[in-house]
N, C-alpha and C positions, 0 to 999 in steps of 0.2 A: 434330408439324403438318407439320414438315418432311417426314419419313417419308413420312407417310398422302399428300401431294400428290405425293410422289415415284412414290410405289404406285397412285393412282388416273391420273397423266401414262402412265405404264406400261402399266396395262390398257387406257385409251382409245386408245392410240397402237394396242395389237397389235388391237384390236378394230376401228379405223378400216382398219388395214390389211385385216382379213380382210374387211371388208363391201364392199373395192374388189374389183370384177368387171369388169374391160377390157377383156374379153371376151362378145360375143354369139354362139351357136352359131346353123345354118341347117342344116336337114337336107331332102332334096327325093331325087327315084326320078325318069331319065327311062328309062323302056324303048326299048332301042334295036333289038331283033329281037324275035321269037316268044318265045323265053323268054329272054333276054339284057338286065337293065340296067345303068344305071350309076348308082351309091350316092352323091352329095356331101354334104359332111362341111366345110359352109363358117364358117370363125374369124371375123370382123367384129372386127377391134382399135381401140379408142380412139386415137386422135394421140400418136406417141410410144410406146405401147408394141411390140412383136414377140415374134410367138410363135417357136417352133424347128423348124426341119425336121427329119424322122423320121429321117436320118443326119447324126452330124455328126462330124468332124475330131478325131483324139484329144487334142488341147491345148484342146478346148470345155471350157466350165463350166458352164452353162447344160444340163438334161436336155432329150433329143430326144424330140422327140411321140409316142407310142404309141398305135397305134390294136389294139384286139382286138375280131373277131370274137365273138360265143357261135355254141357247134355247133349246126348247123342241118344234119339228116339230106337235105332238101330245097334246100337254098343251096349250091352249091358257087363259090366267091371262083375268079378268071379274073385271074390273074399277081397282082402287089401292089399295095400304093395306091399313085398318082401325086400328086403334090403339084404345081395351078396357082396360079403367083402370082408375083411380082416378090420371088427369092430374092434375097435381101444377103448377099456374104460379107466376116463383121463380123472386124477383125484391130484387138487389142488390144494395141498394141506394148508398153508399158510392162508388161505380164503375159504378154508372148509366146504370147499365146492367139488363136484364130481359132476362128468360130461361124458358123451358116448362120443367119439367119432370115428370117423375112417379117413385114413393117409393113400395117397397112391390112385385107388381107385373103389368107386362101389356103382353096382348094378343096383337100381332100381324096378324092380318086376311085378308088373302086373297082368293077371290072364285077364284076359275079355272074350264076352260071346257076340257072335252078330247074329243079328234073326233074320234069315233071308240070306240070299244067294248076290246082293248088290254089292258091288263095290261101294265102302264107304269112307271113312277117317275116323282117326281118335284124336284130339287136339286137347293143349292143355297148358297151365303152366307150372314152374319148380320154383319157388320162392328158397331160395339156401345163403349160408352165411359161412365164410371161409374165413378161420386164423389160422398164425403160426404160434408159437411160444410167447412169440414178443404185442405182436396186433393181431387185430380183427379188422375185415371188411367190413363197411356196412352190407346190409341185406339184400342180395342180388336177383332180380326177375329173368328168366328164359320165359321162351314160350317155346312149344314145340307142333309138330303136326304130324303125325304118322296115315300112311293107305292102308286099307285093310283090303285086299282082293280076293275074292273069293278063292 
């Protein structure tokens, strides 16, 4: 009976952690010029949770956020994805590590240029990791698909 109880406890704990989703994503498109658009991929984090910058120092333990865009011959990426938010540089003296993270909200912004006047889309994947000061969840992958109208 004790083994069964322990087994059930571990299963329920695992399911509870997997069901936890402390990040909600919002997506938007802002037309800047005739064929230029600003793409916003916004992570809203529950209190106490952190998402990580796309670039991290060498000593960082958490996985950096990775944003990839699917190829579309009508869409040209302009520059790199920028991060807009209040970045915290977190140092852990006991582990001798440092990471760069965001709390509350971070907006990943990509400028794109559309060739021609056709309606098209920009799709891709965001792979990210979130942590509190006590625990980290496994990396999560979310897909997005945004319509770019002329």
